[in-house]
N, C-alpha and C positions, 0 to 999 in steps of 0.2 A: 648973691650967688658967688660973687668972688671970693668974698671971705670965707665960704664954706669950703671952695676949691683949694685956697689956700691951707687952711686948717688939714684937710684930707692930704694936702702934700706934705704937710708938716709930721702928721702920723704915719704916713709912709715911710718917712726917712729915719723917722726914730725907730719903727718897726726894722727897718734894714739893720740899723746899727744893733740894736738889740739882739737880732739873730746873729750877727756877726760875734757878738760879746758870749753868746752861749755856746755857739759852735767852737769859738775860741776855749772857753772854760772845757766844753767836754773834750778837747784835743789835751787839755792839761791833765784832766782826769782819766785819760784812756788808760790802759794797763800798757804799760809796757815790757821789754821783755824781762821774762822771769828770772829774778836771782834768787837763790837760796839764801836762807836767812845768814847762814854760816859764812856767804860771799859778802855780805851787809854788812856784819857784825862781827869780823873776826876776834874783837876782844871777848863776848860771849862765849868764844869756843876755850878760853884760857881757864884751867881750873884752878881752884884755891889753892 
């Protein structure tokens, strides 16, 4: 039984770590302030 409790604790710790990773990645991919493409890439506005 102690082995099962130890494994449960390991899995809970791993789950908490993975939830944090997912939250961090979700924040990285969250839409930020809107930027017009002409503002982001001014060189694209330059004509030939």
